[in-house]
C-alpha beads as a LAMMPS data file, in Angstrom:
LAMMPS data file: protein, C-alpha beads

155 atoms
154 bonds

1 atom types
1 bond types

-500.0 500.0 xlo xhi
-500.0 500.0 ylo yhi
-500.0 500.0 zlo zhi

Masses

1 110.0

Atoms # bond

1 1 1 -170.253 345.873 -83.943
2 1 1 -166.563 346.729 -83.388
3 1 1 -164.782 350.304 -83.680
4 1 1 -161.359 351.917 -83.127
5 1 1 -162.083 354.678 -80.770
6 1 1 -160.228 357.732 -82.241
7 1 1 -162.049 360.706 -80.803
8 1 1 -160.588 360.332 -77.476
9 1 1 -164.541 360.600 -76.252
10 1 1 -165.478 357.792 -74.024
11 1 1 -166.379 354.148 -75.501
12 1 1 -170.034 354.750 -74.457
13 1 1 -170.292 358.104 -76.471
14 1 1 -169.090 356.740 -78.930
15 1 1 -170.648 353.967 -79.475
16 1 1 -173.803 356.333 -79.166
17 1 1 -172.254 358.421 -81.626
18 1 1 -171.759 355.116 -84.191
19 1 1 -175.104 353.406 -83.240
20 1 1 -176.810 356.839 -83.908
21 1 1 -175.348 357.124 -87.791
22 1 1 -175.810 353.590 -88.308
23 1 1 -179.446 353.557 -87.130
24 1 1 -180.168 356.981 -89.011
25 1 1 -178.512 355.199 -92.226
26 1 1 -180.669 352.347 -91.496
27 1 1 -183.622 354.099 -91.368
28 1 1 -184.790 354.446 -94.972
29 1 1 -183.695 350.347 -95.646
30 1 1 -186.072 348.855 -93.353
31 1 1 -188.422 346.975 -95.364
32 1 1 -192.296 348.202 -95.442
33 1 1 -193.344 346.878 -92.319
34 1 1 -190.740 348.239 -89.993
35 1 1 -189.812 351.766 -89.770
36 1 1 -187.276 353.193 -87.228
37 1 1 -187.067 357.119 -86.368
38 1 1 -184.745 359.006 -84.562
39 1 1 -185.547 361.672 -82.531
40 1 1 -183.489 364.279 -80.518
41 1 1 -184.359 364.022 -76.930
42 1 1 -186.283 367.308 -76.799
43 1 1 -189.418 368.705 -75.938
44 1 1 -191.028 368.039 -79.727
45 1 1 -189.801 364.140 -79.332
46 1 1 -193.592 362.794 -78.170
47 1 1 -194.992 364.627 -80.783
48 1 1 -192.785 363.847 -83.371
49 1 1 -193.303 360.091 -82.374
50 1 1 -197.180 360.193 -82.467
51 1 1 -197.123 361.732 -85.685
52 1 1 -194.704 358.690 -86.903
53 1 1 -196.865 356.208 -85.815
54 1 1 -200.235 357.783 -87.087
55 1 1 -198.397 357.714 -90.528
56 1 1 -197.376 353.934 -90.320
57 1 1 -200.461 352.796 -89.322
58 1 1 -202.098 354.778 -92.113
59 1 1 -199.973 352.935 -94.172
60 1 1 -201.040 350.011 -92.663
61 1 1 -204.668 350.681 -93.042
62 1 1 -204.966 350.789 -89.078
63 1 1 -208.120 353.870 -88.698
64 1 1 -208.002 354.097 -85.008
65 1 1 -204.668 354.698 -83.673
66 1 1 -205.303 356.598 -80.548
67 1 1 -203.933 353.518 -78.310
68 1 1 -200.584 353.450 -80.271
69 1 1 -200.349 356.720 -80.261
70 1 1 -200.621 357.475 -76.812
71 1 1 -198.451 354.401 -75.901
72 1 1 -195.432 355.647 -78.542
73 1 1 -195.917 359.142 -76.386
74 1 1 -195.616 357.552 -73.213
75 1 1 -192.693 355.727 -73.939
76 1 1 -190.757 358.293 -75.783
77 1 1 -191.706 360.751 -72.858
78 1 1 -190.027 357.482 -70.253
79 1 1 -186.822 358.030 -72.511
80 1 1 -186.667 361.932 -72.656
81 1 1 -187.425 361.988 -69.190
82 1 1 -185.299 359.005 -67.421
83 1 1 -182.740 357.985 -70.420
84 1 1 -179.688 359.689 -72.668
85 1 1 -178.992 360.569 -75.833
86 1 1 -180.885 359.920 -78.819
87 1 1 -184.412 357.888 -78.676
88 1 1 -184.631 355.436 -81.404
89 1 1 -188.354 354.658 -81.898
90 1 1 -188.999 351.614 -83.968
91 1 1 -192.433 350.864 -85.141
92 1 1 -193.489 346.993 -86.765
93 1 1 -195.727 344.629 -86.971
94 1 1 -194.527 341.391 -85.493
95 1 1 -194.905 338.494 -87.622
96 1 1 -196.151 336.040 -85.512
97 1 1 -199.445 337.627 -84.869
98 1 1 -199.736 340.713 -86.981
99 1 1 -199.448 343.475 -83.858
100 1 1 -198.662 346.429 -84.224
101 1 1 -195.606 346.469 -82.263
102 1 1 -193.484 349.615 -80.721
103 1 1 -189.936 349.801 -79.195
104 1 1 -188.123 353.011 -77.783
105 1 1 -184.875 352.548 -76.881
106 1 1 -181.939 354.984 -75.245
107 1 1 -178.927 354.965 -74.061
108 1 1 -179.961 355.541 -70.519
109 1 1 -179.213 352.942 -67.716
110 1 1 -181.970 352.813 -65.478
111 1 1 -184.792 350.753 -65.897
112 1 1 -188.760 351.683 -66.255
113 1 1 -190.740 350.836 -63.560
114 1 1 -194.526 351.056 -63.089
115 1 1 -195.028 353.399 -60.223
116 1 1 -197.714 352.980 -57.503
117 1 1 -201.498 354.889 -57.973
118 1 1 -201.029 357.896 -56.001
119 1 1 -204.079 360.060 -56.633
120 1 1 -202.607 362.941 -55.324
121 1 1 -199.429 363.015 -57.715
122 1 1 -198.948 365.313 -61.242
123 1 1 -196.638 362.680 -62.685
124 1 1 -195.466 359.020 -62.911
125 1 1 -199.037 357.235 -64.409
126 1 1 -197.485 356.823 -68.025
127 1 1 -196.146 353.082 -67.939
128 1 1 -199.143 352.486 -65.454
129 1 1 -201.467 354.074 -68.246
130 1 1 -199.105 351.636 -70.803
131 1 1 -199.212 348.550 -68.972
132 1 1 -203.307 349.071 -69.002
133 1 1 -203.497 349.809 -72.548
134 1 1 -200.975 347.982 -74.543
135 1 1 -202.026 343.509 -75.334
136 1 1 -197.916 343.288 -73.715
137 1 1 -195.588 345.285 -73.202
138 1 1 -192.348 345.100 -71.342
139 1 1 -188.693 346.074 -70.733
140 1 1 -185.024 344.884 -70.928
141 1 1 -181.668 346.289 -70.617
142 1 1 -179.289 346.162 -73.921
143 1 1 -176.023 344.413 -73.974
144 1 1 -174.829 347.302 -75.141
145 1 1 -175.670 350.209 -72.670
146 1 1 -178.874 351.279 -72.566
147 1 1 -182.692 349.997 -72.539
148 1 1 -185.879 348.974 -74.843
149 1 1 -189.386 349.584 -73.924
150 1 1 -192.101 347.803 -76.136
151 1 1 -195.647 347.408 -75.953
152 1 1 -197.599 345.261 -78.451
153 1 1 -200.889 347.231 -79.638
154 1 1 -204.203 345.094 -79.876
155 1 1 -206.783 345.747 -83.136

Bonds

1 1 1 2
2 1 2 3
3 1 3 4
4 1 4 5
5 1 5 6
6 1 6 7
7 1 7 8
8 1 8 9
9 1 9 10
10 1 10 11
11 1 11 12
12 1 12 13
13 1 13 14
14 1 14 15
15 1 15 16
16 1 16 17
17 1 17 18
18 1 18 19
19 1 19 20
20 1 20 21
21 1 21 22
22 1 22 23
23 1 23 24
24 1 24 25
25 1 25 26
26 1 26 27
27 1 27 28
28 1 28 29
29 1 29 30
30 1 30 31
31 1 31 32
32 1 32 33
33 1 33 34
34 1 34 35
35 1 35 36
36 1 36 37
37 1 37 38
38 1 38 39
39 1 39 40
40 1 40 41
41 1 41 42
42 1 42 43
43 1 43 44
44 1 44 45
45 1 45 46
46 1 46 47
47 1 47 48
48 1 48 49
49 1 49 50
50 1 50 51
51 1 51 52
52 1 52 53
53 1 53 54
54 1 54 55
55 1 55 56
56 1 56 57
57 1 57 58
58 1 58 59
59 1 59 60
60 1 60 61
61 1 61 62
62 1 62 63
63 1 63 64
64 1 64 65
65 1 65 66
66 1 66 67
67 1 67 68
68 1 68 69
69 1 69 70
70 1 70 71
71 1 71 72
72 1 72 73
73 1 73 74
74 1 74 75
75 1 75 76
76 1 76 77
77 1 77 78
78 1 78 79
79 1 79 80
80 1 80 81
81 1 81 82
82 1 82 83
83 1 83 84
84 1 84 85
85 1 85 86
86 1 86 87
87 1 87 88
88 1 88 89
89 1 89 90
90 1 90 91
91 1 91 92
92 1 92 93
93 1 93 94
94 1 94 95
95 1 95 96
96 1 96 97
97 1 97 98
98 1 98 99
99 1 99 100
100 1 100 101
101 1 101 102
102 1 102 103
103 1 103 104
104 1 104 105
105 1 105 106
106 1 106 107
107 1 107 108
108 1 108 109
109 1 109 110
110 1 110 111
111 1 111 112
112 1 112 113
113 1 113 114
114 1 114 115
115 1 115 116
116 1 116 117
117 1 117 118
118 1 118 119
119 1 119 120
120 1 120 121
121 1 121 122
122 1 122 123
123 1 123 124
124 1 124 125
125 1 125 126
126 1 126 127
127 1 127 128
128 1 128 129
129 1 129 130
130 1 130 131
131 1 131 132
132 1 132 133
133 1 133 134
134 1 134 135
135 1 135 136
136 1 136 137
137 1 137 138
138 1 138 139
139 1 139 140
140 1 140 141
141 1 141 142
142 1 142 143
143 1 143 144
144 1 144 145
145 1 145 146
146 1 146 147
147 1 147 148
148 1 148 149
149 1 149 150
150 1 150 151
151 1 151 152
152 1 152 153
153 1 153 154
154 1 154 155
C-alpha cells in the first residue's frame, strides 16, 4: 500500500491511521470463515476479544470455546500492555487443517517472549499459558512495523 503523507504526522502514525481504516472497512467483507475485529487499546479489549471469539466459534458449531477465549484474551492483553496503537484480532479456520486460528497484531516493535516460570511473580504467565494450551503458536515481525502473534486451537 502506498500513500502520500499530507497530514504532517510521521509516516508510522499515518500508516497506522490508514491500516486502521483499511481493516475497519475490510472487516465486513471477510468471507464467512474469516473475521477481523479492531480493538482500541483499552481495558475493555480482552473482554471484547473473548466475546468476538465466542461468537465465531458458535457460528462454526464449536461448543467448547474456553481454550480459544483464554488464548485470545492473553494475546490481546499482551498487545495491550506491550504494543502500540489499535489491536487487530483475526479469527479464522486454517484451510490446511481446519483448526481455528487466532491472530493478534499491533504496532509495537517489541517481540513477545515466554518468560521463565516464576512462582512468586504476579504477572508474566500469559504466553506460557498460550504455549501450553495452543496446538501451535508463534510470533513474527511485520515489514510495515509492529508484530503479529498467532495461535492455533486444537479441537
